[in-house]
C-alpha positions as CSV (number, residue, x, y, z in Angstrom):
1,M,-26.4,-52.8,-65.1
2,K,-23.4,-50.6,-65.3
3,K,-25.6,-47.5,-65.1
4,I,-27.4,-48.8,-62.0
5,M,-24.1,-49.6,-60.3
6,L,-22.6,-46.2,-61.1
7,S,-25.7,-44.4,-59.9
8,T,-25.7,-46.5,-56.7
9,I,-22.1,-45.7,-56.1
10,A,-22.7,-42.0,-56.8
11,I,-25.6,-41.9,-54.3
12,M,-23.5,-43.6,-51.7
13,C,-20.6,-41.1,-52.2
14,L,-23.0,-38.2,-51.9
15,T,-24.5,-39.7,-48.8
16,G,-21.1,-40.2,-47.3
17,L,-20.0,-36.6,-48.1
18,S,-23.1,-35.1,-46.7
19,S,-22.6,-37.2,-43.5
20,L,-19.1,-35.9,-43.2
21,S,-20.1,-32.3,-43.7
22,F,-22.9,-32.8,-41.1
23,A,-20.4,-34.2,-38.6
24,E,-18.1,-31.4,-39.2
25,E,-20.8,-28.8,-38.6
26,M,-21.8,-30.6,-35.5
27,G,-18.2,-30.5,-34.3
28,K,-18.1,-26.7,-34.9
29,M,-21.4,-26.3,-33.0
30,K,-20.1,-28.3,-30.1
31,G,-17.0,-26.1,-30.0
32,E,-19.1,-22.9,-30.1
33,M,-21.4,-24.3,-27.3
34,M,-18.5,-25.1,-25.1
35,K,-17.0,-21.6,-25.6
36,S,-20.3,-20.0,-24.7
37,E,-20.7,-22.3,-21.6
38,M,-17.2,-21.4,-20.5
39,K,-17.9,-17.7,-21.1
40,E,-21.1,-17.9,-19.0
41,E,-19.2,-19.7,-16.2
42,K,-16.4,-17.1,-16.3
43,D,-19.0,-14.3,-16.2
44,K,-20.7,-16.0,-13.2
45,M,-17.4,-16.3,-11.4
46,K,-16.5,-12.7,-12.1
47,S,-19.8,-11.5,-10.7
48,E,-19.3,-13.6,-7.5
49,V,-15.9,-12.1,-7.0
50,K,-17.2,-8.6,-7.6
51,G,-20.0,-9.2,-5.1
52,K,-17.5,-10.4,-2.5
53,H,-15.3,-7.4,-3.2
54,D,-18.2,-5.0,-2.8
55,E,-19.2,-6.7,0.5
56,M,-15.6,-6.4,1.8
57,K,-15.5,-2.8,0.8
58,A,-18.8,-2.1,2.6
59,K,-17.4,-3.8,5.8
60,H,-14.2,-1.7,5.5
61,D,-16.2,1.5,5.1
62,A,-18.4,0.6,8.1
63,M,-15.3,-0.1,10.2
64,K,-13.7,3.1,9.1
65,G,-16.9,5.0,10.2
66,D,-16.8,3.3,13.6
67,M,-13.2,4.1,14.1
68,K,-13.8,7.8,13.2
69,A,-16.6,7.9,15.7
70,H,-14.4,6.3,18.4
71,K,-11.5,8.7,17.5
72,D,-13.9,11.7,17.8
73,A,-15.2,10.5,21.1
74,M,-11.6,10.1,22.5
75,K,-10.7,13.6,21.2
76,G,-13.8,14.9,23.1
77,E,-12.7,13.1,26.3
78,M,-9.1,14.5,26.0
79,K,-10.4,18.0,25.5
80,G,-12.7,17.6,28.5
81,A,-9.8,16.3,30.6
82,M,-7.5,19.1,29.5
83,G,-10.1,21.7,30.2
84,K,-10.6,20.7,33.9
């Protein structure tokens, strides 16, 4: 009877320990998954900001080109007026 009780207790202890280690591993996995999700979200936000920055730079370059064309046209008008 003693042997049966000891073996039952030993089995219960092993089961409990394996459950604890399994829970610990699951906790680690959860932490890793959260980190990867946060990294993905951060990368997504970075790419959105980069896209907006590139869009603004393109608008700036277009406006710069328009202003240069306007400036050149005004120079031409001034030279024409001076030449008369």
